[in-house]
C-alpha positions as CSV (number, residue, x, y, z in Angstrom):
1,M,27.5,-17.3,-49.9
2,Q,30.7,-16.6,-48.0
3,K,31.2,-18.3,-44.6
4,K,31.5,-14.9,-42.8
5,H,28.0,-14.1,-44.0
6,L,26.5,-17.6,-43.6
7,I,27.1,-17.8,-39.8
8,P,25.2,-14.6,-39.1
9,A,22.5,-15.7,-41.5
10,I,22.0,-19.0,-39.5
11,L,21.8,-16.9,-36.3
12,V,19.1,-14.8,-37.9
13,T,17.0,-17.9,-38.8
14,L,17.5,-19.3,-35.3
15,V,16.1,-16.1,-33.7
16,W,13.2,-16.1,-36.2
17,G,12.4,-19.8,-35.5
18,V,12.4,-19.3,-31.7
19,N,10.3,-16.2,-32.2
20,F,7.2,-18.3,-33.1
21,P,6.8,-20.1,-29.7
22,I,7.9,-16.9,-27.9
23,T,5.1,-15.0,-29.7
24,K,2.6,-17.7,-28.7
25,L,3.5,-17.1,-25.1
26,G,2.7,-13.4,-25.5
27,L,-0.6,-14.3,-27.2
28,L,-1.7,-16.2,-24.2
29,S,-2.7,-13.0,-22.5
30,M,-2.8,-10.4,-25.3
31,E,-4.9,-9.9,-28.5
32,P,-2.7,-10.6,-31.6
33,F,-3.1,-7.2,-33.4
34,L,-2.7,-5.3,-30.1
35,L,0.4,-7.3,-29.3
36,T,1.9,-6.7,-32.8
37,G,1.1,-3.0,-32.5
38,I,2.9,-2.7,-29.2
39,R,5.9,-4.6,-30.7
40,F,6.2,-2.1,-33.6
41,T,5.6,0.9,-31.4
42,L,8.6,-0.1,-29.2
43,A,10.6,-0.8,-32.4
44,A,10.0,2.7,-33.6
45,L,10.1,4.7,-30.4
46,P,12.2,6.4,-29.1
47,L,14.9,5.6,-31.7
48,V,13.0,7.3,-34.5
49,F,13.8,10.6,-32.8
50,F,17.5,10.0,-32.8
51,I,18.2,8.1,-36.1
52,P,18.1,10.0,-39.4
53,K,15.7,8.8,-42.1
54,P,17.2,6.4,-44.7
55,N,18.3,8.2,-47.8
56,I,15.8,6.7,-50.2
57,P,12.3,7.8,-51.5
58,F,10.2,7.7,-48.4
59,R,7.4,5.8,-50.1
60,Y,9.5,2.6,-49.8
61,V,9.7,3.1,-46.0
62,V,5.9,3.6,-45.7
63,I,4.9,0.7,-48.0
64,Y,7.4,-1.7,-46.3
65,G,6.1,-0.7,-42.9
66,F,2.5,-1.5,-43.7
67,I,3.4,-4.8,-45.5
68,F,5.9,-5.9,-42.8
69,G,3.8,-4.9,-39.8
70,L,0.2,-5.5,-40.8
71,G,0.5,-7.7,-43.8
72,M,3.0,-10.1,-42.4
73,W,3.2,-10.1,-38.6
74,G,-0.3,-8.9,-37.8
75,I,-1.8,-11.6,-40.0
76,I,0.5,-14.4,-39.0
77,N,-0.1,-13.7,-35.3
78,Y,-3.8,-13.7,-35.9
79,G,-3.4,-17.0,-37.7
80,I,-1.6,-18.5,-34.6
81,E,-4.4,-17.1,-32.4
82,V,-7.2,-18.8,-34.4
83,G,-5.5,-22.2,-34.2
84,V,-2.3,-22.6,-36.3
85,H,0.4,-24.1,-34.1
86,P,3.6,-22.0,-33.9
87,G,5.7,-24.8,-35.4
88,V,3.3,-25.2,-38.3
89,A,3.3,-21.4,-38.8
90,S,7.1,-21.4,-39.0
91,L,6.7,-23.9,-41.8
92,L,3.9,-22.2,-43.8
93,I,5.8,-18.9,-43.8
94,Q,8.6,-20.5,-45.7
95,L,6.4,-20.5,-48.8
96,S,7.8,-16.9,-49.0
97,A,11.1,-18.5,-50.2
98,F,9.4,-19.8,-53.3
99,F,7.4,-16.6,-53.8
100,T,10.6,-14.5,-53.4
101,M,12.6,-16.7,-55.9
102,G,9.8,-16.2,-58.4
103,W,9.8,-12.4,-57.8
104,G,13.6,-12.4,-58.3
105,A,13.3,-14.1,-61.6
106,L,10.4,-12.0,-62.8
107,L,11.5,-8.5,-61.6
108,F,15.3,-8.7,-61.4
109,K,15.9,-11.2,-64.2
110,E,17.8,-13.5,-61.8
111,R,18.5,-16.8,-63.4
112,L,17.4,-19.8,-61.3
113,R,19.9,-22.5,-61.3
114,A,18.9,-26.2,-61.7
115,T,20.1,-26.9,-58.2
116,Q,17.9,-24.1,-56.9
117,L,14.9,-25.5,-58.6
118,L,15.7,-29.1,-57.5
119,G,16.3,-27.8,-53.9
120,A,13.0,-25.9,-54.0
121,V,11.1,-29.1,-55.1
122,I,12.8,-31.2,-52.4
123,A,12.1,-28.6,-49.7
124,F,8.5,-28.2,-50.9
125,V,8.0,-31.9,-50.6
126,G,9.3,-31.7,-47.0
127,L,7.0,-28.8,-46.2
128,V,4.0,-30.7,-47.7
129,G,4.9,-33.8,-45.7
130,I,4.9,-32.0,-42.4
131,L,1.6,-30.2,-43.2
132,L,-0.1,-33.4,-44.2
133,S,1.1,-35.0,-41.0
134,Q,-0.8,-32.4,-38.9
135,G,-4.0,-34.3,-39.4
136,G,-6.1,-31.4,-40.5
137,G,-6.6,-30.0,-37.0
138,D,-5.8,-26.4,-37.8
139,A,-8.5,-24.0,-38.9
140,T,-8.5,-23.5,-42.7
141,F,-8.9,-19.8,-42.1
142,G,-5.7,-19.7,-40.0
143,L,-3.7,-21.5,-42.6
144,V,-4.9,-19.1,-45.3
145,L,-3.8,-16.2,-43.1
146,V,-0.3,-17.6,-42.7
147,V,0.1,-18.2,-46.4
148,L,-1.0,-14.6,-47.0
149,S,1.7,-13.5,-44.6
150,A,4.2,-15.5,-46.6
151,V,3.2,-13.5,-49.7
152,S,3.6,-10.3,-47.8
153,W,7.1,-11.3,-46.7
154,S,8.1,-12.0,-50.3
155,I,6.8,-8.6,-51.4
156,G,8.7,-7.0,-48.6
157,N,11.9,-8.6,-49.9
158,V,11.2,-7.1,-53.3
159,I,10.7,-3.6,-51.8
160,I,14.1,-3.9,-50.1
161,K,15.7,-4.7,-53.5
162,L,13.8,-1.9,-55.3
163,S,14.6,0.7,-52.8
164,G,18.4,0.2,-52.9
165,V,18.5,1.1,-49.2
166,K,21.9,1.1,-47.5
167,E,20.9,2.3,-44.0
168,I,19.2,-1.0,-43.1
169,F,18.9,-0.3,-39.3
170,S,17.5,3.2,-40.0
171,F,15.1,1.7,-42.5
172,M,13.7,-0.8,-40.0
173,V,13.3,1.8,-37.3
174,W,11.4,4.2,-39.5
175,A,9.3,1.5,-41.2
176,S,8.2,0.4,-37.7
177,L,6.6,3.8,-37.2
178,F,3.7,3.0,-39.6
179,P,2.1,-0.3,-38.6
180,P,1.0,0.4,-35.0
181,I,-2.1,2.7,-35.7
182,P,-3.5,0.3,-38.4
183,L,-2.9,-2.6,-36.1
184,F,-4.6,-0.9,-33.2
185,I,-7.6,0.0,-35.4
186,V,-7.9,-3.7,-36.6
187,S,-7.8,-4.8,-33.0
188,Y,-10.6,-2.4,-32.0
189,W,-12.6,-3.4,-35.1
190,L,-12.4,-7.1,-34.3
191,H,-12.9,-6.9,-30.5
192,G,-13.9,-3.5,-29.5
193,A,-12.3,-1.7,-26.5
194,E,-11.8,-4.9,-24.4
195,P,-8.2,-5.6,-25.5
196,F,-7.3,-2.1,-24.5
197,T,-9.2,-1.9,-21.2
198,T,-7.8,-5.2,-20.1
199,L,-4.3,-4.4,-21.1
200,P,-3.0,-3.7,-17.6
201,E,-4.1,-7.2,-16.5
202,A,-2.5,-8.7,-19.7
203,I,0.9,-7.3,-18.9
204,N,2.9,-9.9,-17.0
205,L,6.5,-11.1,-17.0
206,M,5.8,-13.6,-19.9
207,S,4.1,-11.1,-22.1
208,V,6.8,-8.4,-21.4
209,M,9.6,-10.9,-22.2
210,S,7.8,-12.0,-25.4
211,I,7.5,-8.4,-26.6
212,L,11.1,-7.5,-25.8
213,F,12.3,-10.6,-27.7
214,Q,10.2,-9.7,-30.7
215,V,11.4,-6.1,-30.7
216,Y,15.1,-6.3,-30.0
217,L,16.0,-9.7,-31.5
218,A,13.3,-10.7,-34.0
219,T,13.0,-7.1,-35.4
220,Y,16.2,-5.2,-34.8
221,F,18.8,-8.0,-35.1
222,S,17.1,-10.4,-37.5
223,Y,15.7,-8.0,-40.0
224,W,18.8,-5.9,-40.0
225,G,20.8,-9.1,-40.7
226,W,18.3,-10.4,-43.3
227,N,18.0,-7.2,-45.2
228,S,21.8,-6.7,-45.2
229,L,22.1,-10.1,-46.9
230,L,19.6,-8.9,-49.5
231,K,21.9,-6.0,-50.3
232,L,24.9,-8.3,-50.9
233,Y,23.4,-11.3,-52.6
234,P,20.7,-12.1,-55.2
235,V,17.2,-12.6,-53.8
236,S,17.2,-16.2,-55.1
237,T,20.4,-16.9,-53.0
238,V,19.1,-15.4,-49.8
239,A,15.6,-16.8,-49.9
240,P,16.4,-20.5,-49.4
241,L,18.1,-19.7,-46.1
242,S,14.6,-19.0,-44.6
243,L,14.0,-22.8,-44.9
244,L,16.1,-23.2,-41.7
245,I,13.4,-21.3,-39.8
246,P,11.0,-24.2,-39.5
247,V,13.7,-26.5,-38.2
248,F,14.4,-24.0,-35.4
249,G,10.7,-23.2,-35.0
250,L,9.7,-26.8,-34.5
251,G,12.6,-27.6,-32.3
252,S,12.0,-24.6,-30.0
253,S,8.2,-25.2,-30.0
254,M,8.9,-28.7,-28.7
255,L,11.1,-27.3,-25.9
256,I,9.0,-24.3,-25.0
257,L,5.4,-25.4,-25.7
258,G,5.8,-29.1,-25.7
259,E,4.9,-29.7,-29.3
260,Q,5.7,-33.2,-30.6
261,V,7.4,-34.1,-33.8
262,S,6.4,-37.4,-35.4
263,F,8.7,-39.8,-37.4
264,V,7.1,-38.5,-40.6
265,E,7.8,-34.9,-39.5
266,A,11.4,-35.8,-38.8
267,L,11.8,-37.2,-42.3
268,S,10.2,-34.1,-43.7
269,I,12.6,-31.8,-41.8
270,S,15.4,-33.9,-43.3
271,A,14.0,-33.2,-46.7
272,I,13.9,-29.5,-46.0
273,I,17.6,-29.5,-45.0
274,A,18.5,-31.5,-48.1
275,G,16.6,-29.1,-50.3
276,L,18.3,-26.2,-48.6
277,A,21.7,-27.8,-49.3
278,F,20.9,-28.2,-53.0
279,G,19.4,-24.7,-53.3
280,L,22.4,-23.0,-51.7
281,Y,25.3,-24.9,-53.4
282,K,26.9,-23.3,-56.4
283,G,30.6,-23.0,-55.4
284,P,32.5,-19.9,-54.3
285,V,30.8,-16.7,-55.1
286,R,31.4,-13.0,-54.5
287,P,28.8,-10.7,-53.1
288,V,27.1,-8.5,-55.6
289,S,25.6,-5.1,-55.3
290,Y,22.4,-4.0,-57.0
291,S,21.6,-0.5,-58.2
292,A,18.1,0.5,-57.3
293,T,15.5,-0.1,-59.9
294,R,13.0,2.7,-60.1
């Protein structure tokens, strides 16, 4: 990957990592599916009235919206709510890198280099090491939810490649139009009317700042940057970058929420960084463009 693209990519992973503890701050006063629904409502409105629809079959926009909003963020926020620590969630979501690399090889016939496979193994060992060091305190149900969100993210990456979309920002705005209603329905199904009737009391400076961060940085900036990279480079090249997210996620969780990193966790983070280095290295490369597969 060229240096001019690598620097923005690192900024994207930084924002995503910090987004986990920032989201937790919002969840202190708001129900997870309601919080996520408000996030995507603000991500869609009012811009959807001013930005033209992306020039692709609209089914890709709709499917991505449901998978991205409900399948990924709704589920992962629920997982955090039921007991998964934000730092751990930022680690589990990185399983999407391995799912995405597999989809790339299966659907796009992308060849996985030996260094990518070695890097994936080393990084996976690091992820397992950190998970084992948690002592089993997280609810199994929550962990399963976060893994499912990782699968959703990998499927979303594939949809981006299949669609061949060029108007990335427009795509994100229009896709954000579809998750809110299903998210509000799930919130009502799980908790009744209480999250909605108590919403005025739940709105405070912390929750407002959390939502604004999720909308304008974690959604607009980060997904625009990430999906732009998917346009330029093979899925198997972009996917390993997401392994930086738990590094930033754990670090920011320590600073914001007071989470602690043990010596074993520090070694495991080092393994993740080493795996990332192996997975990304292949010498100078030009960006490539994909024609849409339909």
